[in-house]
C-alpha positions, 0 to 999 in steps of 0.5 A: 768146750766141746758141748758149747762150741760144737754141740758134742756132749761128753761124759762128765765123769773123767774115767768114763769119758777117757774110755769112750771110742765114739760119741753122739755127733754135733747136736746129738745126731749120728755117731762120731768116732774118737781117735785115740793117741797112745803115749809116746816119748815127749818130743814125739808126743808134742809133734803128734798132738793137735789143738783141741785134743783132750789129754787124759792124766793119771793120778797116783793110783794109776787111774785116769782122773784128770783131763786137759785141752791141748793148745799146741801151736796155737798156744806156745809160751815165750820160752817155747813150751807148748800150752794146755788149758787146765782147771784145778781146785786149791792146794796144787803145786806145779813142778817148780813148787809154785802154787797153781791158781784155782780155776781155768788157766793156760799152763805149760806142758813141760817134759817134767810136768805132772801132765807129761809124766802121768799122761795116759792117752789123748782123744782127738775129736775135732778131726772126726766132725766131718765124718759123722756117720748115721747111727746111735751112740750111747747117751753121755753119762752125767756125774761119775768120778771126781777129778782127783788128780794131783799136779806136782 
């Protein structure tokens, strides 16, 4: 999303991406600081998150292995749950035991979801676009660990 929409290229390996504190600015120019949002109780977290924040999710081994995009107030379900954009492969089930369709989908971020339960931290990139500073950031890494998250 960031590369195509803003020209900000992130590491393709989720674990590497999750550890970044800065990246190259739009079009590869300058340095863009990444704000990190640490875990908070669910109600506080959903108040702090903003649209386009990247949320990193841990796998059963406790390692960051999945990333989702927060929609927040621009995406709320009919029952009031905040929404995220997620992409997953086959064989996953949601917290109610329903099969999760393969591919990119908008999904609820409920208090008992895998997302909320195994939330590691979030990155806020959008807000920093106006504050790109001169300098060089490391080239984003291609490849890396596969997304091995297990939604419940």
